[in-house]
C-alpha beads as a LAMMPS data file, in Angstrom:
LAMMPS data file: protein, C-alpha beads

88 atoms
87 bonds

1 atom types
1 bond types

-500.0 500.0 xlo xhi
-500.0 500.0 ylo yhi
-500.0 500.0 zlo zhi

Masses

1 110.0

Atoms # bond

1 1 1 -353.275 408.885 -479.237
2 1 1 -350.397 411.273 -478.419
3 1 1 -350.127 409.922 -474.935
4 1 1 -349.665 406.470 -476.117
5 1 1 -347.266 407.328 -478.848
6 1 1 -345.208 409.033 -476.284
7 1 1 -344.982 405.918 -474.162
8 1 1 -344.310 403.622 -477.169
9 1 1 -341.257 405.987 -477.829
10 1 1 -340.165 406.530 -474.293
11 1 1 -339.925 402.848 -473.535
12 1 1 -338.871 401.813 -477.172
13 1 1 -341.755 399.486 -477.324
14 1 1 -341.169 397.418 -480.727
15 1 1 -343.663 398.831 -483.356
16 1 1 -344.800 395.143 -483.955
17 1 1 -346.497 394.942 -480.682
18 1 1 -348.949 398.040 -481.072
19 1 1 -349.545 397.356 -484.695
20 1 1 -350.597 393.538 -483.917
21 1 1 -353.080 394.982 -481.293
22 1 1 -354.679 397.351 -484.079
23 1 1 -354.615 394.483 -486.351
24 1 1 -356.716 392.474 -483.929
25 1 1 -359.036 395.727 -483.750
26 1 1 -359.470 395.457 -487.257
27 1 1 -360.211 391.841 -487.201
28 1 1 -362.966 392.922 -484.499
29 1 1 -364.499 395.468 -486.706
30 1 1 -364.628 393.056 -489.940
31 1 1 -366.665 390.646 -487.768
32 1 1 -364.373 388.016 -488.788
33 1 1 -365.434 384.149 -488.049
34 1 1 -362.913 381.858 -486.441
35 1 1 -363.273 378.389 -487.839
36 1 1 -360.571 376.689 -485.883
37 1 1 -358.581 376.984 -482.596
38 1 1 -355.736 378.087 -484.592
39 1 1 -357.884 381.116 -485.983
40 1 1 -358.699 381.788 -482.235
41 1 1 -355.257 381.885 -481.173
42 1 1 -354.109 384.030 -484.056
43 1 1 -356.751 386.574 -482.934
44 1 1 -355.357 386.244 -479.129
45 1 1 -352.017 386.841 -480.055
46 1 1 -352.881 390.025 -481.618
47 1 1 -355.393 391.416 -478.984
48 1 1 -353.930 389.971 -475.838
49 1 1 -350.404 388.685 -476.424
50 1 1 -349.336 392.036 -477.695
51 1 1 -350.604 393.699 -474.680
52 1 1 -348.635 391.260 -472.824
53 1 1 -345.462 392.140 -474.634
54 1 1 -345.988 395.865 -474.095
55 1 1 -346.472 395.380 -470.349
56 1 1 -343.276 393.145 -470.318
57 1 1 -341.275 396.075 -471.943
58 1 1 -342.846 398.749 -469.563
59 1 1 -341.865 396.328 -466.440
60 1 1 -338.272 396.166 -467.795
61 1 1 -338.291 392.692 -469.029
62 1 1 -336.040 392.223 -472.082
63 1 1 -335.284 388.342 -472.404
64 1 1 -336.794 385.909 -474.608
65 1 1 -338.357 383.847 -471.958
66 1 1 -340.096 386.799 -470.352
67 1 1 -341.590 387.722 -473.572
68 1 1 -342.582 384.207 -474.490
69 1 1 -344.332 383.546 -471.139
70 1 1 -346.178 387.268 -471.349
71 1 1 -347.265 386.014 -474.719
72 1 1 -348.535 382.775 -473.545
73 1 1 -350.317 384.396 -470.620
74 1 1 -351.897 386.873 -472.906
75 1 1 -353.243 383.995 -475.316
76 1 1 -354.636 382.039 -472.015
77 1 1 -356.272 385.334 -470.702
78 1 1 -358.105 385.801 -474.050
79 1 1 -359.132 382.162 -474.257
80 1 1 -360.688 382.437 -470.814
81 1 1 -362.299 385.548 -471.698
82 1 1 -363.843 383.980 -474.795
83 1 1 -365.094 380.872 -472.786
84 1 1 -366.589 383.146 -470.185
85 1 1 -368.606 384.865 -473.126
86 1 1 -369.745 381.475 -474.512
87 1 1 -370.913 380.561 -471.294
88 1 1 -373.096 383.660 -471.012

Bonds

1 1 1 2
2 1 2 3
3 1 3 4
4 1 4 5
5 1 5 6
6 1 6 7
7 1 7 8
8 1 8 9
9 1 9 10
10 1 10 11
11 1 11 12
12 1 12 13
13 1 13 14
14 1 14 15
15 1 15 16
16 1 16 17
17 1 17 18
18 1 18 19
19 1 19 20
20 1 20 21
21 1 21 22
22 1 22 23
23 1 23 24
24 1 24 25
25 1 25 26
26 1 26 27
27 1 27 28
28 1 28 29
29 1 29 30
30 1 30 31
31 1 31 32
32 1 32 33
33 1 33 34
34 1 34 35
35 1 35 36
36 1 36 37
37 1 37 38
38 1 38 39
39 1 39 40
40 1 40 41
41 1 41 42
42 1 42 43
43 1 43 44
44 1 44 45
45 1 45 46
46 1 46 47
47 1 47 48
48 1 48 49
49 1 49 50
50 1 50 51
51 1 51 52
52 1 52 53
53 1 53 54
54 1 54 55
55 1 55 56
56 1 56 57
57 1 57 58
58 1 58 59
59 1 59 60
60 1 60 61
61 1 61 62
62 1 62 63
63 1 63 64
64 1 64 65
65 1 65 66
66 1 66 67
67 1 67 68
68 1 68 69
69 1 69 70
70 1 70 71
71 1 71 72
72 1 72 73
73 1 73 74
74 1 74 75
75 1 75 76
76 1 76 77
77 1 77 78
78 1 78 79
79 1 79 80
80 1 80 81
81 1 81 82
82 1 82 83
83 1 83 84
84 1 84 85
85 1 85 86
86 1 86 87
87 1 87 88
């Protein structure tokens, strides 16, 4: 999408972050199965931590600690979402 590309360029979002998100979308489409917690965390890193990292850039964060906490929060939120889905 052009608008998203413009934001990525304007805020100098590292290319690896949106690419990780797209990679996670591909995992969704492939109906991949997750056999271990490590697999689920790898998925969560792609679909949620990448968003946390992009949000950190948009909010002006630029230090390693801010990114680490954003990535951790992304995984935690995705795990919560998955747990809620399993419960339903």
